[in-house]
Every structure is written in structure tokens, then in C-alpha cells.
C-alpha positions, 0 to 999 in steps of 0.5 A: 364504284358499286352505286352511282354518285348521287343515287338515292340508295348510295347513303344506305348502301354505304352504311350497310357496307361500312358500319361493321368495319367501323365497329371493328375499328372501335374494338382495336386497341391501336385505334384512339377514335374513328370519324366517318363522314360521307365517304371518308373515314379517318382513323386516329391513333395515339402514340408517343413517337413517329415509329409507334404511330407507323407501327400502329397504322400498319397494324390497322391497315393489315386488319382493314385489308383482312376485313375488306378483301373477302367483301370486295365485289370481284371486277367481273361482277362489277362489269356485269352490273354496269352493262 
């Protein structure tokens, strides 16, 4: 959305934007490990039951939303950049 596909700056912007989020994942007790490649992030959790996995995943997604929401570029600014 914010950087054209195939842009030379794309990987740099991705690193700048997502690295702090990945670092926060590593600090979460629910997270077993994080794998990030190109534009995909996989968050692995360790649990003994499906219910525990679902609970941990829900907590992780709440934290992701709390981290990401203040950083999202409002749609009106995105429209200005691409006009």
C-alpha cells in the first residue's frame, strides 16, 4: 500500500516499519518464535491444547493491533501520496 511493488526502497521501508514489531513479539511470553520473510510474518506459539493455542493467539493479535493501530497511515494521507 505505502510502497510500490518492486520498489528499490520497499525492503528498507519494510525493515524500518516491521522490525520494532518483531522485536516486541520476541519479548512476549506467549510467542515461541517469529519467522519473517519478504512480506510474511509467522508467529509460532507453544501450547498443550487447542484452547491454549487459541488463547495465546488471541492475546498476540490484541498486542499486534495495539502496536500497529497508532502507526497506520490514515487512508486520506495514503490518497494524497498516490495522487
